N, C-alpha and C positions, 0 to 999 in steps of 0.2 A: 453201833447198836442204838444209841440215843436217836440218831437220825431216822432209823426205821420205825421207832415208836412215834416220833413226831409227825411223820408223813401221813399216816392214817387219820390222825387227829386233825391236821390241817385240811386234809381232803374232806373230812366230814363237815368241818366248819364251812368250807367253800360250798359244798352241796347244799347246806342248810341256808346259806345266804342267797344262793341262786334260786332256791325254791320259794323263799319268801318274796323275793323280788318279782318272780313270775306271777305270784298270786295277787299282788297289790294292784288295784286298778289305777289308771292314770288320774291324778287329781288336778283340779284347777280348770278343767274344761267340761262344760256341760253341753249336752246335745241341744239342738234347736228346740225340740219338743219339750225338754225339761225347762228351758228358759221361758218358753211360751206358757207352760203350765204355771210356773212361778209368777209370771206377770199377771195371768188371769186370776190367780188366787189373791194377789195383792189388790187388784182392781175390785174384786168382789168384796174384800174386807173393807175397802174404802167406801164402797157403795152401801154396805151394811151399816157402817158407822153413820153415814149421812141419813139413811132411813131411820136409824134409831133416834137421831136428834129431831127429825121431822115428826116422828110418832110420839115424841115427848109431850107430856101434858102442858097446856099453855102456861100454867103458873111456874112450872119448872123451867120452861123455855124462857119465860120472862125474867126469872131470877138469873139464869145464865147470861142473858143479854145485858142485864144490869151489872153483873160482875165484869163483863167485858168493858162496859162504859166506865165503870169505876177504875178499872185498870188503865184505860186510856186517859182518863182525867188525872190519875196519879202520875202517869208518865209525862203529861203536859205540864203539870205543876213542877215536877222535878226538872224538866227542861227549862222552864221559866226561871226557876231558882238558880240553876247553874249559869244561865244567861245573865241574870242580874249580878251574880257574883263576878262573872268575867267583866261585865261593864264597870263594876265598882273597882276592880283591880286595874282596868284600863284608865279610869279616871284618876286613880292614885298615881299611876305612871305618868300621865300627862301633867299632873301637878308637880311632879318631881323633875320634869324636863327643864333644861336650862333655856333661857331666852336666847334667840339667835342674835349674834353680834352684828352690829351695823358697821359699815365701812369706816365710820369715825372711830370705832373701837380699835381698828387695826392700825391706825396712824400712831406713830411713835411721838411722844411728847417732845417738843423742841426745848432744848436748854439754851435760852437766849444769852446767858452769861458766858457761854463758851463758843468759840469759833474754831473751825477746822484750819488746816495749814494755809489754805488759800481763801479764807474768809467764809467757808461754807457753814451752814447751820448745823449744829451738833444735836443729835437726837438720842434719847435713852431707849434702849431695847427692853423686851419683856423681862429679862433677867438682870436688868440694871446696867448693861454694857452701854458705853457711849460710842456712837458712830456718826459718820457723815456720809453723804453720797458724793463719790468722786466724779471726775469728768466723764468716765465711761459709764456711769449710772450704777456702779456697784457700791455696796456698803463697805466702808473702810472703818474698822474699829480703832478707837484710840486706846493706847495702852494706859494702864493705871498710872496716875501721876501723883506726885506728893501733894497733899492738901485736898485731894478729892476722894 
């Protein structure tokens, strides 16, 4: 019995939906004539705006022109200010840069009081390690000794 009551209700809703779908026009597409009319209207509005500024009294036109110049000069001043701020920041960075090391800075100091196993010169590394250059040209580190 319940199914018989629901069927006409569902059928009525379906018919209502179909009728509303059939009545709604397709949206999103305009005919060529409509688009042309819209473009012509926009062009006419632009032309009217240009004519209005041309028909403006000279004093008003001059005031408008001066406002544009003031805006342009304000923009230039703002650009110059930001540019000088950037240059100042760059100068500060350059002052903070470390000096480049010379090849003499890379050479390890030679400890003349010590000799390697075969009489090689012993050098001190950047962290305090003692080493010498062996026959193959490689660094050979000396182990920590008593008294050193």
